[in-house]
C-alpha positions as CSV (number, residue, x, y, z in Angstrom):
1,M,-3.9,59.6,33.5
2,T,-1.6,58.8,35.1
3,Y,1.4,60.8,36.7
4,P,5.1,59.2,36.4
5,Q,6.2,58.6,39.6
6,N,9.7,58.8,41.5
7,P,11.4,56.8,43.4
8,Q,10.6,57.3,47.0
9,G,6.6,56.2,45.2
10,Q,5.7,59.7,45.2
11,P,3.1,60.4,41.9
12,Q,5.5,63.1,39.9
13,Q,4.1,66.5,39.2
14,P,4.4,68.2,36.0
15,Q,7.1,71.0,35.2
16,S,5.4,73.9,35.1
17,G,6.4,77.4,33.5
18,P,7.3,77.6,29.0
19,F,10.0,74.9,29.1
20,P,10.5,71.7,31.4
21,G,12.2,72.2,34.5
22,Q,12.7,76.0,33.7
23,P,11.5,78.8,36.3
24,Y,9.0,81.8,34.4
25,P,11.6,85.0,33.7
26,A,9.0,86.6,36.3
27,S,10.9,84.7,39.1
28,Q,14.8,85.8,38.4
29,P,15.7,88.6,39.9
30,T,15.9,92.3,38.8
31,P,19.1,94.2,39.5
32,A,18.2,97.7,41.3
33,Q,17.9,100.4,38.4
34,P,19.3,104.1,39.4
35,Y,17.1,106.5,38.2
36,P,16.8,109.4,35.9
37,G,19.8,112.0,35.4
38,A,21.4,109.9,39.0
39,P,25.6,109.6,39.0
40,Q,27.2,106.5,36.7
41,Q,29.6,106.1,39.2
42,P,28.8,103.5,41.7
43,F,29.6,104.3,45.4
44,A,32.0,102.0,46.8
45,P,31.5,102.8,51.1
46,P,34.5,102.3,52.6
47,A,36.0,99.4,54.3
48,A,35.2,98.3,57.7
49,G,36.6,100.3,61.1
50,Q,37.4,103.3,58.2
51,P,34.9,106.3,58.4
52,Y,33.1,107.8,55.6
53,P,34.9,110.7,54.3
54,A,33.8,113.9,54.8
55,Y,32.9,116.4,51.4
56,P,35.0,119.3,50.5
57,G,33.8,122.0,51.5
58,G,31.0,121.5,53.1
59,P,30.0,121.6,56.8
60,G,32.8,122.3,59.3
61,V,35.5,122.8,56.8
62,Y,36.8,126.0,57.3
63,Q,39.7,128.1,55.9
64,Q,43.2,127.2,56.2
65,K,45.5,130.3,56.7
66,P,47.6,131.8,53.8
67,N,50.9,132.3,54.0
68,G,51.2,136.3,55.3
69,A,55.2,136.2,54.4
70,T,54.6,138.9,51.2
71,A,52.0,140.5,53.2
72,I,53.8,140.8,56.2
73,I,57.3,142.1,54.0
74,A,55.2,144.8,52.7
75,G,53.8,146.2,55.9
76,I,57.3,147.1,56.9
77,L,58.2,148.1,53.6
78,A,55.5,150.6,53.8
79,I,55.6,152.0,57.2
80,L,59.6,152.6,56.9
81,G,57.8,154.6,54.1
82,G,55.7,156.4,56.4
83,V,58.9,157.5,58.6
84,F,60.8,159.4,55.9
85,A,57.3,160.4,54.9
86,I,57.6,162.2,58.2
87,I,61.2,162.8,58.4
88,A,60.7,164.6,54.8
89,V,57.7,166.7,56.4
90,V,60.0,168.0,59.4
91,G,62.6,168.7,57.1
92,L,60.2,170.8,54.1
93,V,58.5,172.5,57.2
94,I,61.9,173.9,58.2
95,A,62.5,174.4,55.0
96,L,59.4,176.7,54.8
97,S,60.0,178.7,57.8
98,T,63.1,180.0,57.2
99,L,62.7,181.3,53.6
100,H,60.5,184.5,52.4
101,I,60.4,183.2,49.4
102,T,56.8,181.0,48.4
103,V,58.4,178.1,46.9
104,W,55.0,175.8,45.1
105,Q,57.5,172.5,44.7
106,L,58.6,173.0,48.4
107,Y,54.7,173.9,49.0
108,L,53.5,170.2,46.6
109,S,56.2,167.8,48.3
110,L,54.9,168.6,51.9
111,V,51.2,167.6,50.7
112,V,52.7,164.7,48.8
113,N,54.8,164.0,52.0
114,V,51.7,164.2,54.4
115,L,49.1,162.3,52.1
116,L,52.0,159.6,52.0
117,V,52.5,159.2,56.2
118,G,49.0,158.8,56.6
119,L,48.8,156.1,53.5
120,L,51.5,154.1,54.1
121,F,51.1,154.5,58.3
122,F,47.9,153.3,57.2
123,G,48.4,150.8,54.7
124,G,51.5,148.7,56.7
125,I,49.6,148.6,60.1
126,G,46.6,147.2,58.6
127,L,48.5,144.5,56.3
128,F,49.4,143.1,59.6
129,L,45.7,143.1,60.5
130,H,44.2,141.3,57.5
131,K,42.5,144.7,56.6
132,P,41.6,144.2,52.7
133,A,41.5,148.6,52.9
134,A,45.4,148.8,53.9
135,R,46.4,146.8,51.1
136,L,45.0,149.5,48.7
137,C,46.5,152.4,50.6
138,T,50.2,150.9,50.0
139,I,49.4,150.1,46.7
140,V,48.6,153.8,46.1
141,G,51.2,155.0,48.3
142,C,53.8,153.4,46.6
143,G,52.4,154.8,43.7
144,L,52.6,158.3,44.5
145,V,55.5,157.9,45.2
146,I,56.9,156.8,42.0
147,A,55.1,159.2,40.2
148,F,56.1,162.4,42.7
149,N,60.2,160.8,42.5
150,V,59.6,160.4,38.1
151,L,58.0,163.8,38.4
152,S,61.0,165.9,40.2
153,V,63.5,164.5,38.6
154,V,62.1,165.8,35.5
155,L,61.3,168.9,36.9
156,A,64.4,169.5,37.8
157,G,66.4,168.3,34.9
158,A,64.1,171.0,33.2
159,A,64.9,174.0,35.9
160,A,68.8,172.9,35.6
161,A,69.1,173.0,31.7
162,G,70.9,176.7,31.6
163,Y,73.5,175.8,34.1
164,E,77.1,174.0,33.5
165,D,77.4,170.6,33.9
166,S,73.7,170.2,33.3
167,A,73.8,166.1,31.5
168,R,76.4,165.5,34.5
169,L,73.8,166.8,37.4
170,F,70.6,165.3,35.8
171,G,72.5,161.9,35.2
172,R,73.4,162.3,39.1
173,G,69.5,162.6,39.5
174,V,68.3,160.6,37.6
175,G,70.9,157.6,39.3
176,F,69.6,158.9,43.3
177,T,66.0,158.7,42.4
178,L,66.3,154.9,40.5
179,V,68.0,153.8,43.7
180,G,65.5,155.3,46.1
181,L,62.9,154.4,44.3
182,I,63.9,150.5,44.9
183,P,61.8,150.5,48.1
184,P,58.2,151.4,46.7
185,I,58.7,149.2,43.1
186,A,58.9,146.3,45.8
187,T,56.6,147.2,48.1
188,L,54.0,147.7,45.6
189,V,55.5,144.3,44.3
190,L,54.8,142.3,46.9
191,A,51.3,144.2,48.2
192,I,49.7,142.8,44.7
193,V,50.5,139.4,44.2
194,K,48.2,137.1,45.4
195,P,49.5,136.1,49.0
196,T,49.1,139.5,49.9
197,A,45.1,139.2,48.5
198,D,44.3,136.0,50.3
199,W,46.1,137.2,53.5
200,V,44.2,140.5,54.0
201,N,41.2,138.3,52.4
202,Y,41.4,135.6,55.0
203,R,39.2,135.7,58.4
204,P,39.5,133.1,60.7
205,G,36.6,130.9,61.5
206,A,34.7,131.5,58.2
207,P,33.8,128.4,56.4
208,A,35.9,128.1,52.7
209,Q,33.9,129.3,49.8
210,Q,34.9,126.9,47.3
211,G,33.9,122.9,47.3
212,A,30.5,123.6,48.4
213,Y,27.6,120.9,48.2
214,P,26.5,120.8,44.3
215,P,22.9,121.5,43.5
216,P,20.5,118.8,42.9
217,Q,20.1,117.4,39.8
218,Q,16.3,117.4,38.2
219,G,15.7,113.8,37.7
220,W,12.3,114.1,35.9
């Protein structure tokens, strides 16, 4: 049996494969398949000369310093409240030393103001130093100021109920109390808000907690 010859005069070899002139299917390149559980989004390498982006929250990523405006204002107001508490303590000590009768309201006011001196001074100074306990002391101190002033107005109104013009006196007392409650309420609000919480929880040089590496997926 003779094979046909090509134009160069050499015998032409028979074609292999299921069809003439077609290669076997196994000779075709197969695209790479991702392993089970791998992310479906293809990885796009950066352009030439561009660095690879850093993973959010990975090594070398640190907390950004939060805005401390609310914490600083709350600290200033708390320190001012502590100064007024010291003035009240001095005045109450002088009043108790000159009186020859026991007035339990004065003793109660003295105890409350002594507590306020410690709470507000520690809270105000600690807010500048990123102390979480200082924020709590400021909140407790402001709440104590508000509650004690409201209680004082109620007791004063009850004591003046049998006197003439008691309604007028009680109204004046309520008005002065509402004006005096503006600083502690403002300090309380500033100490509660989230920016103040972020400020006291900030630690310079601490790594960021959000955006950590995800756990490896199980592919099998």
